[in-house]
C-alpha positions as CSV (number, residue, x, y, z in Angstrom):
1,M,0.0,0.0,0.0
2,R,1.3,3.4,-1.0
3,L,1.4,5.8,2.0
4,W,3.3,8.9,3.0
5,T,4.1,10.3,6.5
6,V,5.8,13.3,7.9
7,Q,8.2,12.5,10.7
8,H,10.8,14.4,12.6
9,R,14.1,14.5,11.2
10,A,15.7,12.8,14.2
11,V,13.8,9.7,13.5
12,L,15.9,9.0,10.5
13,E,18.8,8.2,12.7
14,A,16.9,5.5,14.4
15,L,15.7,4.2,11.1
16,N,19.3,4.1,9.8
17,D,20.7,2.5,13.0
18,T,18.1,-0.1,13.7
19,G,16.5,-0.6,10.2
20,E,13.0,0.4,11.6
21,L,11.2,3.2,13.0
22,V,8.6,2.7,16.1
23,G,6.6,5.2,17.9
24,D,7.6,6.8,21.1
25,W,5.1,8.0,23.7
26,A,7.4,10.9,24.7
27,R,7.0,12.3,21.1
28,V,3.2,12.2,21.0
29,M,2.1,15.7,20.5
30,S,-0.1,16.0,23.4
31,P,-0.7,13.9,26.6
32,S,-4.4,14.3,26.0
33,F,-4.1,12.2,22.8
34,R,-2.9,9.2,24.7
35,P,-6.4,7.6,25.4
36,A,-7.2,8.0,21.7
37,Y,-3.9,6.5,20.6
38,E,-4.3,3.6,23.2
39,E,-7.7,2.9,21.4
40,M,-6.0,2.8,18.1
41,V,-3.3,0.4,19.6
42,A,-6.2,-1.8,20.8
43,E,-7.9,-1.8,17.4
44,M,-4.5,-2.7,15.8
45,A,-4.1,-5.6,18.1
46,R,-7.7,-6.8,17.5
47,R,-6.7,-6.9,13.7
48,G,-3.3,-8.8,14.6
49,L,-0.9,-5.9,14.7
50,D,1.2,-5.7,17.7
51,C,2.7,-2.3,18.6
52,A,4.9,-3.9,21.2
53,G,4.0,-1.0,23.7
54,H,4.7,1.7,21.4
55,P,2.1,4.3,20.0
56,P,1.2,3.8,16.4
57,L,2.9,5.8,13.6
58,W,0.5,7.8,11.4
59,A,0.6,8.0,7.6
60,W,-1.8,9.0,4.8
61,H,-3.2,6.8,2.0
62,G,-1.7,7.3,-1.3
63,P,1.8,8.2,-2.5
64,D,3.8,11.5,-1.6
65,T,2.7,13.7,-4.3
66,R,5.4,16.3,-3.7
67,D,2.9,19.1,-4.1
68,D,0.7,21.4,-1.9
69,R,-1.6,18.6,-1.0
70,V,1.2,17.0,1.2
71,A,2.6,20.4,2.3
72,L,-0.9,21.7,3.4
73,T,-1.8,18.5,5.3
74,A,1.5,18.7,7.2
75,E,1.0,22.4,7.8
76,L,-2.5,21.9,9.2
77,L,-1.4,19.1,11.6
78,L,2.0,20.3,12.6
79,N,1.8,24.2,12.4
80,P,5.4,24.9,11.4
81,G,5.7,28.7,11.6
82,D,9.3,29.3,10.3
83,P,12.0,27.7,8.1
84,E,13.7,26.3,11.0
85,E,10.5,24.6,12.1
86,Y,10.0,23.1,8.6
87,D,13.7,21.8,8.6
88,R,12.8,19.5,11.6
89,Y,10.6,17.4,9.5
90,V,10.9,15.0,6.5
91,V,8.4,13.4,4.2
92,L,8.8,9.7,3.7
93,D,7.1,8.0,0.7
94,L,6.4,4.4,1.5
95,D,5.4,1.2,0.1
96,V,4.0,-0.9,3.0
97,P,2.7,-4.5,2.9
98,D,-1.2,-4.4,3.4
99,E,-0.9,-6.6,6.5
100,F,1.0,-4.0,8.4
101,V,-1.6,-1.2,8.0
102,V,-4.8,-0.3,9.6
103,V,-6.7,2.4,7.6
104,S,-9.4,4.3,9.0
105,S,-11.5,7.5,8.3
106,Y,-9.7,10.7,9.4
107,G,-13.2,12.4,9.9
108,R,-14.4,9.7,12.2
109,W,-11.1,9.7,14.0
110,N,-11.6,13.5,14.7
111,D,-15.1,12.9,15.9
112,F,-13.6,10.2,18.3
113,L,-10.9,12.6,19.4
114,E,-13.4,15.3,20.1
115,A,-15.5,13.0,22.2
116,I,-12.6,12.3,24.3
117,F,-11.6,15.8,24.7
118,M,-15.1,16.6,25.7
119,G,-15.0,14.1,28.5
120,Q,-17.4,11.5,27.1
121,S,-16.9,8.3,29.0
122,A,-16.1,5.4,26.6
123,P,-16.8,7.0,23.3
124,N,-17.0,4.6,20.5
125,M,-14.9,4.8,17.3
126,D,-16.4,4.0,14.0
127,W,-13.7,2.0,12.2
128,S,-15.6,2.0,8.8
129,I,-14.3,3.9,5.8
130,D,-16.8,5.2,3.0
131,R,-15.7,4.2,-0.4
132,D,-15.6,7.9,-1.6
133,E,-13.0,8.6,1.2
134,F,-10.5,6.5,-0.8
135,D,-11.4,8.2,-4.1
136,E,-10.8,11.8,-2.7
137,P,-7.9,13.3,-5.0
138,V,-6.9,15.8,-2.2
139,G,-5.4,15.3,1.1
140,C,-6.1,13.0,4.0
141,R,-9.6,11.5,4.1
142,V,-8.0,8.0,4.9
143,Q,-5.5,7.7,7.6
144,A,-3.2,4.7,8.0
145,C,-1.6,3.5,11.3
146,L,1.4,1.2,11.5
147,P,3.1,-0.5,14.3
148,R,6.4,0.4,12.8
149,I,8.1,1.5,9.5
150,A,10.7,-1.0,8.2
151,G,13.7,0.7,6.3
152,P,12.8,-1.4,3.1
153,W,9.5,0.2,3.0
154,V,10.8,3.7,2.4
155,L,10.9,4.7,-1.2
156,S,12.3,8.1,-0.7
157,V,12.9,10.7,1.9
158,R,12.7,14.4,1.2
159,P,12.6,17.8,3.4
160,L,9.3,19.1,4.3
161,E,8.7,22.3,2.3
162,P,6.2,25.0,2.8
163,S,3.1,25.1,0.6
164,S,3.4,27.5,-2.3
165,S,0.2,29.4,-1.3
166,D,-0.7,31.5,1.6
167,E,-4.3,30.7,1.0
168,P,-4.8,27.1,1.6
169,E,-7.2,25.3,-0.8
170,E,-10.0,23.4,0.9
171,T,-8.5,20.3,2.2
172,P,-10.4,17.4,4.1
173,C,-7.9,18.0,7.0
174,A,-8.9,21.5,7.4
175,V,-12.6,20.8,7.3
176,E,-12.7,17.9,9.4
177,A,-10.2,18.9,12.0
178,G,-12.2,22.0,12.5
179,E,-9.4,24.3,11.7
């Protein structure tokens, strides 16, 4: 399955040293995300994927298009503000065996996150994906979670570069993330 992900540049050292990249709870953007991430780990385990005590790694369905679709998605999720912040990240284009990937709807994931943040006890995640979410030409309707990224799955690595536009086009991430 073709996927792309934006990762901190520092993880490339681990990828080079060990031949794989695994998640690190210390790198999760916010401690308030942990309950949702733990539910993703549990869903992955139900589907036969063991994260070995690590959080999942997030990626997006489809290849790295090397255009504003990738840049805008990264900007909406990471909010880099200056060139030094962009320099911290790289885009990895991946070809991952299907059996190592759990795909889900990014919109439904955001609904689940919101329920957790609003304090709903035991919210339910709807793991289904609508067929049209796969067919969207732009952005990130389908997210992919992996227990690890193996070195041989990496097709290319490039620096994250700012989008070419100050006015982002409508992207699914912006609409569904409520930004």
